[in-house]
N, C-alpha and C positions, 0 to 999 in steps of 0.2 A: 633718230629712231621713234617713231609713234606707237601708243599702246592706249587700250582700252580697256578699263575696268567694267565688265557686264555686270558685277554685283551694285554697281552705283546707278545704274541707269533707272530713270523713272518709266513708268507704264507706255507713255505715249513714245519714247524714242526705242524701247524695247520693240513695242508694235511695229513700227516703222522699218526696224531691222530683219523682220520675219516675213515681210509682205514681198508676194512674188516669189519667193523662195522654196527651195526643196528642201525640208527641215528633217534630220533624222534624231529620234530622243532615244537615248540609251537608259533604260530603267524599267522597273515593272510597280514601281510604288504609286502612292495615289499623286506627288508631284509632279510626276511624269506623265501619267494619264491626263492629270489637269492642263499640263503643258501641250501635250499631243493636240487636246481638244480645242485649245486657244489658236494652234497654229492651223488647224484644220477648218476652223471658223472663219480666220483671216484670209486664207488661200484657197478653199474648197479645192474642187478635183484636180483643176488645172496643175497645183503643184502640192500633191497629197504628202501628210507627213507620215513618216515610217517611225515604227516603235519598236527597237529590239529590245526583247528582255531575254534573261536568262532562265528565271525561275518565276512562274505566275503564283500569284497571292489569290485569295478570296476577297472579293468585294461586294459591296451591297448599293444598291440603287437610292435606297432611303433607309430608315431606321426601323421598318416593318418587314414582318413575317406572316404572309398571308393575313394581311391588315391588323397583325399583334405587333406591339411595340418589342422590339428585340429586348428591351429592358426586362421585359418579364420571363426571357428565357435565362439571361445572364447577369443582369443587374440589380437584383433584390437579395433578401438576406435568404432565402429558399434556395436560390442558384447558389450561393456561397456553401450552402451546407453541402454541397455534391464536391466540394475540393478540397482540400487540406490545405490548412493555414498555419503560418508561423506563429509556432508558440502555442497552438491550441491545445485543450486539455483531451485526457483521453477518450471522453464522451464523444466530443465533437471529430476526433481523429476516425471512431468507429462508424460514426453516421456517415462522415464522408469516403470511407472505404466500402460499405454497404450499398450505398446510392451513387457510386459511381458510375454502374452501368446506366443510369438515368441521364448523366450527364454526356456519356458516348451515345446514348439514341437521340438526345436533343441535338447534338452535333449534326449527327448523321441526317435529321429531320431537316435542319438549315441546310444542309449541303443539297438535298434533293430538292428542296425550294430555288435555290440558285441556279442548279442545272436546269430547271423547268423554266425558270423567269428568264433567264440569260441564255443565249446561245454561246456560251463557254469553249465548248468542245469544237465547235465549228471555225472559231479563230484562236485555237492555239492556247487559252487562256484557262483551264482546268489544272489546277494545281494538282500535285502527286501527293499532297500530304492533306491531313484533316483542317476542316474548319476550326476546330476547337485549337490545333497547334498556332494558327495565324492569329486568332484573338487572343490567345494567351501572351503571344509576344509582340501584340500591337501592332501586327502586319496588315490589319484590315483596315479598310476605307469606305469611303463613299463616291461611287461613279459620278461623273458629271451627268446630268440629266439627258444630254444628247450625244453621250458617247458612242452608243452602238448605232445609233442614227448615222452619225461620221462615217463609222466602219462600213456600214452597208451602202453608203452611195460612193465609197472609196475615196474620201478625202483622209482617210487614217488606215493605214497597213499596217498589220500586225505579223511581226517576223521573230522566231525563236532561235538563237544561237548563243553557243557557249564562247565562241571567239568570234571577233571581228578585226579587220585590218583597213588600214588607210590606203585610198590609191588616188591618182591624179582625176578620176573621175567621181570619186565619192568613197563609200564604204563597199567592202568585200567580206561577206559573212560567210561562216565555215558551210559548205553544201549548195551554195550558189555559185552558177558559172559567170554570170555577169555580176558587175558593180551595181550598188544602188546610188543612183544619183543624188548626190547630195551637195549643197551650198552651203550649211551649216549644220553643225553637229552640237545638240546640248545633252550634256551630261547631268541626268537627275538620277543619280544612285546614292544619294544620302551623303553624308560625311561621318567621320569618328568623331564624336563629342568626347570621348574619352581622351584621346591625344591632343585636342584642343583644351582641355582643361589641364591636362598633363604640362603642356607647354607654356602656361601661365608662369610656372616657378621655374628658376635657375636651378635651385637646389636640387641635386639628384635625389635626395632623402624623400622630398616631398613630392617629386615625381614619381617615386616609386610608391608612395603614399595613394596617390592617385590612381596609376595603373600598374597593377602587378602581373599582368599578363595581356597576352592580344585578345583573349579568350573568355575575360571574367568583366564583370561591370565595374564601375566606378563605387567602392565600399562607403556608402552614406548614411549614417544613422538617421532613421526617418526619412531617407531619400534626401535629405537636405544639409546636414552637416558631418564633416569628417571627422571621426574622434580623435584623430591625433595633428589635425591641422588647425590650430586656434584663428580665431577671428575670421574664417571663411564659412561662408553660409553661399549653396548652390540651389538656385530654383530653375527648373526647366530640364533637369537631366532625365529624371525618371520620366518614362511615359505612361500613359491610360488611354480609354478610349476617347476622352476630352482632355487635351492637355491643358487648355484654358482652366478647366474646373479644378483639377488636379493642383495645378499651380497656384491658383487662389488659395485652395486649401493649406497650403505650404507657406503661403504670404501671411496667412492669419497666424498659423502655429509660430512663426519667425517673429510675428509682431508682440506675440504672448511671450515669446523668449526675451526678446531684446527687452519687454517692460518688466523683466524681472519675475514673469508668473510661473515659469517652467525651470525645473531644477534637473539636470541633467545625469543621470547616473555614472558610474564610473566608466572610464576608457574601455576595461576588460567587458564591462555588461555591455555597453555600446556594441562592440566588435562581436560581440556574442550573437545579439539581437539582428547585426547586419549579415552574419553568416546564416541565420534560420531563413532569412529573406531571400537569400542568394540559392539557397538548397531550394527553395520554394519554387523559384522561377525555374531553376532546372528541372524541376520536374515536369512543369506542364509545358515549358516553350520550345521544346525538342533542340533542334540544332541550333537555333536562335536564342539560347539559354545565357550569353554574354549579355543581352540587352537587359536594360533596366525597366521591367514593365510590372504594373501592379494590375492589368486588369483582371485576373483571375480572382482577386481577393481584394478589390478596391473599396468595398464598404469596411473590411476588417483593418485594412491600412488606415481610413477615415476613423474608425473608431479609436484607434491609438491616437491619433492627433489630438481628436476629442477629450481624451481622458488626459492626456498631458497637460490640456488648455482648461483643464477642469469643467468642462461642459458635458452635459447629457450626449452620449454616443446615440441613442436611439432618439431620432428626429421626426417621427410619423405622429399622427394624433390618435392611433388604436392599435390593437395588437394585430389585427388582420392585416392593416396596413404596411405594419413594421416587418412582417414576413414576406408578403406576396408583391406589393406594390414596388416599382421601381425606384432607387435612389437618384436625386438630381442635385443640379446647382441650387436649387430654391432650399432643399432641406438643410443647407449648412449656411444660410444667410444669418449674419450677425453674430458670430462668434468673437468678434473682436469689440470690444466696447470702446464706443466713439468718445 
């Protein structure tokens, strides 16, 4: 019996596998849309690629809203004044409460732009929840530039379904009389990172430390280390608007820690901090509150890392820029001494 590990295929072999085939992609995240766009680019309208999605999410074509960087709406210190943050003082709590309608209004403005900019309703891609919920749970992404062009020409077909079944001809989705002709089905539905981390350990005790239930995130202090598992650091579990940037910050923190420049608090104190962050995620991420995402208060999170590393958390040149300019990767260059 022969088998093939698709995960180890290089790009050229993978490209050959999809040529002149009818492909169905299951999923609604960025990876699913990217795969569908690649398939449509390879096969055109003669072999259209079908996307089956259960829940639509909000997507951007670039990082601009009416030619204004989305960073000015969500990724500066003023934007973070509008949300509650883990461990905030009473003044910040009051400000976030009073200014919360402004945050809601910004979200509605962005949604209005997206509905105007993209024909989302026409193609069944309008989510039934707010943009704020998606961005707070790291469910937003950037659409491929030519995605809607491929939809218009017919090389990408979008279908919404809660249930589908396999048949000899392809796939049968709920509500359709005829099956979708399919040569290859690609599942782009993500994976359960908590289960992968859990399976590292043989000990049931450590497994339970990693994953307490199916609807809770892995409890990591600073989203890096587990309070009760020694000699373990995890980089890449918690998500943000740019995972590479946030992972680089964690790597710098870890370098300081390994160099002896960071002294950890007690286990109970670390667990208390983890709980605060978990409650914050639940407050803003809606039904996806089990995902570990720091978008809603990413600057606040980086501030904690900077304080641990004994670096100034305020990275801008003046007070105006500190409040209103978006924070990005260049603001955190050089936190580790060479």
